[in-house]
DRENSESE-440576 format. One record per residue (C-alpha): residue in one letter; y, x, z. Coordinates in steps of 0.5 Angstrom, whole numbers, padded with zeros to 4 digits, always signed. Layout:
N
AYXZ...
//
This chain:
446
M-0122+0123-0248Q-0123+0116-0248N-0120+0112-0253S-0119+0104-0254P-0126+0101-0254S-0130+0101-0261P-0135+0095-0261Q-0141+0096-0265T-0147+0092-0267F-0154+0094-0268R-0159+0089-0272P-0166+0089-0273A-0168+0095-0277S-0173+0097-0283P-0178+0102-0282L-0176+0109-0279R-0179+0114-0284G-0178+0121-0287S-0176+0127-0283I-0170+0128-0279A-0167+0133-0275V-0164+0131-0268P-0158+0135-0265G-0159+0142-0261D-0161+0141-0253K-0155+0140-0249S-0158+0143-0243I-0159+0150-0247S-0152+0149-0251H-0148+0149-0245R-0152+0155-0242A-0152+0159-0248L-0144+0159-0248I-0144+0160-0241L-0148+0166-0241G-0145+0169-0248A-0139+0169-0244C-0142+0173-0238A-0144+0178-0243V-0141+0184-0246G-0141+0184-0253E-0142+0178-0259T-0147+0173-0257R-0149+0169-0264V-0151+0161-0263S-0154+0157-0268G-0156+0150-0267L-0151+0149-0262L-0149+0141-0260E-0142+0140-0262G-0142+0134-0258E-0136+0133-0253D-0139+0135-0247V-0141+0142-0250L-0134+0143-0253A-0131+0142-0246T-0135+0148-0243A-0133+0152-0249A-0126+0150-0248A-0126+0152-0241L-0130+0159-0242R-0124+0160-0247S-0119+0159-0242M-0122+0164-0237G-0122+0169-0243A-0128+0169-0247D-0127+0169-0255I-0131+0163-0258E-0131+0161-0265R-0135+0157-0270T-0136+0160-0276G-0136+0157-0283D-0144+0156-0283G-0144+0153-0276E-0146+0159-0272W-0142+0160-0266R-0140+0167-0264I-0138+0169-0257H-0135+0175-0254G-0136+0175-0247V-0132+0178-0241G-0138+0181-0237V-0140+0178-0230G-0134+0178-0226G-0129+0178-0231L-0127+0171-0231L-0119+0171-0232Q-0115+0166-0228P-0114+0160-0233D-0107+0157-0234A-0109+0150-0234A-0113+0145-0230I-0120+0146-0233D-0122+0139-0236C-0129+0137-0236G-0128+0130-0240N-0135+0126-0239S-0139+0132-0237G-0143+0133-0231T-0146+0139-0233S-0140+0142-0235A-0136+0141-0228R-0142+0143-0224L-0145+0149-0227L-0137+0152-0229M-0136+0151-0221G-0142+0155-0220L-0139+0160-0225V-0132+0160-0222A-0135+0161-0215S-0136+0168-0214H-0130+0170-0218G-0123+0172-0214I-0120+0166-0218T-0117+0159-0217A-0119+0153-0221S-0117+0146-0221F-0123+0142-0224T-0121+0135-0227G-0125+0129-0232D-0125+0123-0234A-0125+0116-0230S-0133+0116-0231L-0134+0123-0229S-0129+0123-0223K-0133+0118-0220R-0139+0122-0219P-0141+0126-0213M-0139+0134-0213G-0141+0135-0206R-0149+0137-0208V-0145+0143-0211I-0139+0144-0206E-0144+0144-0200P-0148+0151-0203L-0142+0154-0206S-0138+0153-0200R-0144+0157-0196M-0143+0162-0201G-0135+0163-0199A-0132+0159-0204G-0127+0154-0202F-0126+0147-0204T-0120+0141-0204S-0123+0135-0207S-0121+0128-0208P-0124+0123-0203G-0132+0123-0202G-0133+0130-0205R-0130+0128-0212M-0126+0130-0218P-0120+0132-0219L-0121+0138-0214M-0119+0145-0213L-0124+0151-0213E-0122+0158-0209G-0127+0163-0211A-0130+0168-0207D-0130+0176-0208P-0134+0178-0206A-0139+0172-0205V-0144+0172-0200P-0152+0171-0202I-0155+0165-0199S-0162+0162-0199Y-0161+0155-0201R-0167+0149-0201L-0165+0144-0206P-0164+0137-0202V-0165+0133-0208A-0168+0135-0215S-0163+0137-0219A-0163+0143-0225Q-0155+0142-0225V-0154+0144-0217K-0160+0150-0218S-0156+0153-0224A-0149+0152-0220V-0152+0157-0215L-0155+0162-0220L-0149+0162-0224A-0145+0163-0217G-0151+0169-0216L-0149+0173-0222N-0143+0176-0219T-0145+0176-0212P-0148+0183-0209G-0155+0182-0206I-0160+0177-0208T-0159+0169-0209T-0165+0165-0207V-0166+0158-0209I-0172+0154-0207E-0174+0147-0210P-0179+0143-0207V-0179+0139-0214P-0179+0143-0220T-0173+0141-0225R-0172+0144-0232D-0172+0151-0232H-0167+0153-0238S-0163+0157-0234E-0169+0162-0231R-0171+0162-0238M-0164+0164-0241L-0162+0168-0235R-0168+0173-0236G-0167+0173-0244F-0160+0176-0243G-0163+0181-0238A-0161+0178-0231Q-0166+0181-0226I-0170+0174-0224E-0176+0173-0221V-0180+0166-0220G-0186+0165-0216E-0189+0159-0211E-0189+0160-0204D-0192+0154-0199G-0192+0149-0205A-0185+0150-0207R-0182+0154-0213V-0178+0160-0211I-0172+0163-0215R-0169+0170-0214L-0163+0173-0217T-0161+0180-0216G-0153+0179-0217Q-0148+0184-0220V-0153+0186-0226D-0150+0187-0233L-0152+0182-0238Q-0154+0184-0245P-0151+0179-0251Q-0157+0175-0255V-0158+0172-0262L-0160+0165-0260T-0163+0158-0264V-0162+0152-0260P-0168+0147-0261G-0167+0140-0262D-0165+0136-0255P-0172+0132-0253S-0167+0127-0249S-0164+0126-0256A-0170+0126-0260A-0173+0120-0255F-0168+0115-0258F-0172+0116-0265M-0179+0116-0261V-0178+0109-0258A-0174+0106-0264A-0180+0109-0269T-0185+0106-0264L-0182+0100-0264V-0181+0098-0271E-0187+0096-0275S-0189+0101-0281S-0185+0106-0278D-0187+0113-0279L-0182+0119-0277T-0182+0126-0276I-0177+0129-0271R-0176+0137-0273N-0175+0142-0268V-0176+0138-0262G-0175+0142-0255M-0182+0142-0251N-0181+0145-0245P-0186+0143-0240T-0180+0141-0235R-0177+0137-0240A-0183+0134-0244G-0185+0128-0238F-0183+0123-0243V-0187+0124-0249G-0193+0124-0244V-0191+0118-0241L-0190+0114-0248R-0197+0116-0250D-0199+0114-0244M-0196+0107-0246G-0200+0107-0253A-0195+0111-0257S-0198+0115-0263I-0194+0122-0262E-0197+0128-0266E-0194+0135-0265V-0194+0139-0271D-0193+0147-0272A-0192+0148-0264R-0188+0154-0264E-0183+0158-0259V-0176+0159-0261G-0171+0164-0257G-0176+0163-0251E-0177+0156-0252P-0183+0152-0254V-0182+0147-0260A-0185+0143-0264D-0184+0137-0270L-0186+0131-0267R-0189+0125-0272V-0188+0119-0269R-0192+0112-0272H-0191+0105-0270A-0196+0103-0264P-0196+0097-0260L-0195+0099-0252T-0198+0097-0245G-0194+0097-0239I-0196+0102-0234E-0194+0105-0227I-0190+0111-0228D-0192+0117-0223P-0185+0119-0219A-0186+0126-0219L-0185+0125-0227A-0178+0123-0226P-0175+0130-0226S-0178+0132-0233M-0175+0126-0236I-0169+0123-0232D-0164+0122-0238E-0170+0118-0242F-0171+0113-0237P-0166+0108-0240V-0169+0108-0247L-0176+0108-0243F-0174+0101-0240V-0173+0099-0247A-0180+0101-0249A-0182+0097-0243A-0178+0091-0245L-0182+0091-0251A-0189+0093-0248Q-0195+0088-0246G-0195+0088-0239T-0191+0091-0233T-0188+0097-0232I-0186+0100-0225T-0181+0106-0224R-0180+0109-0217G-0176+0115-0215L-0171+0114-0219E-0165+0114-0214E-0161+0120-0218L-0160+0115-0224R-0155+0111-0219V-0150+0117-0220K-0150+0119-0227E-0145+0117-0232S-0146+0110-0229D-0151+0107-0224R-0156+0107-0230L-0161+0103-0226A-0156+0097-0225T-0153+0098-0232M-0160+0097-0236A-0162+0092-0231A-0156+0088-0233A-0156+0090-0240L-0163+0088-0242T-0163+0082-0238S-0157+0079-0242I-0162+0080-0248G-0167+0076-0245A-0172+0082-0242R-0175+0080-0235V-0173+0086-0230E-0173+0086-0223E-0168+0092-0220N-0170+0095-0213E-0166+0101-0209N-0170+0106-0213G-0173+0104-0219L-0174+0098-0224T-0180+0093-0226V-0180+0091-0233H-0184+0086-0235G-0186+0086-0243T-0186+0081-0248G-0192+0084-0251G-0188+0086-0258E-0184+0079-0258P-0177+0081-0260L-0172+0080-0255R-0167+0075-0257G-0161+0080-0258S-0153+0079-0256A-0151+0075-0261N-0146+0071-0257A-0144+0077-0251R-0142+0084-0252V-0148+0088-0247K-0143+0092-0242T-0145+0100-0243H-0140+0102-0237L-0138+0109-0242D-0145+0111-0241H-0147+0114-0248R-0155+0114-0246I-0153+0107-0244A-0150+0105-0251M-0156+0109-0255S-0161+0106-0251M-0158+0099-0253A-0157+0100-0260V-0165+0102-0260A-0166+0095-0257G-0162+0092-0262L-0166+0095-0268A-0173+0091-0264S-0169+0085-0263R-0168+0078-0266D-0161+0077-0267G-0158+0084-0266V-0155+0087-0260E-0147+0088-0259I-0145+0093-0254D-0138+0093-0252D-0136+0101-0254A-0140+0106-0258S-0135+0111-0257P-0138+0115-0251I-0145+0116-0256A-0140+0122-0258T-0141+0126-0252S-0148+0128-0253F-0150+0125-0260P-0145+0126-0265G-0148+0123-0272F-0153+0118-0268E-0151+0112-0272S-0151+0116-0279L-0158+0119-0277L-0161+0112-0275E-0158+0109-0282Q-0161+0115-0285A-0168+0114-0282S-0169+0107-0284S-0166+0107-0291P-0171+0105-0297E-0169+0112-0299A-0173+0115-0293A-0179+0112-0295
//
């Protein structure tokens, strides 16, 4: 999927004003397609994120028998094959850059009597899949992987699979979801134990589609029990705006003087809302307007106004609820007054890039003072003084969409602008990011 690099410079911006809507939540979009494909009948989804990652999931499900189409009004219609009804794909399942597609689809396939090859781009092929291979193997699936448990790999599903009780060794919603999806077509009760709670979109949506799922707490851990081989019922869903996508605009409006921006219909799931709380703790002005519930998920419009920030020490327990937002948080920290300390972020080393090392290098290259340690960054802020920018050198993004967008936000608050080496990966999660930035900072937005 990766073409020739597309360098781009992001320059100091006018105030961000008016009202915008960010694309649909990526995590929910993946799950809506997958569970729609497991139901019998027509599921209709509006607000689906149409980025490359989600489209990779749609293509994979089509290759296994689901009928998925986009209508002229932007609604997606999914005619599912039912639990246990996946067909043998004719070709390898290409997950592109999407770790979510790879891990969730492996879980889905693991309890079907089919064999599938999983491939991805150069970035995804470096990411560890052992964390899903281990529990899915315990359920009976067979794997032949590249060295280090990486892709490309071959998965031979088990039919019937064996229900397991699995305690997550690391906080990962993707691993939890992979096991639960495997449990859909597994007789008996599949149990996942979470010592640290992670985003709960899968549990909410499984319940909405009619799965028998129980969520409780035992000995301080979150325990999810799913009864397998239950028919799922088709649904009509609206996907809320992605809080991880909204985060870039929250930071941009906070940093750029005189900004007053409203971001509409943002998902405010408590397992995803850590970033809003941390940014507020740093001094950001973020007001929740018209809080409501859509499709089982809490949403609100967020009004964000420019405000000076102060560095803080971030509780590592918050990391799972904002793991994807840390790159842009580091940008906010670089322009705050004082020092921001983060820990417990080992997960960031195995994302699309090593996000700790990549952000440390990127911010340092534009004049920030950053110290990298094994599990976090310490960022010494400028107190609001603009970073110098990268007029003479391109910032390396390592094909990572969140690094590219975070450094774009840094460019808005820089002195000379920030040039990134490749803006094309942004399309994997946020098509239209640059045009939305232009819209928010144009004089007409005021």
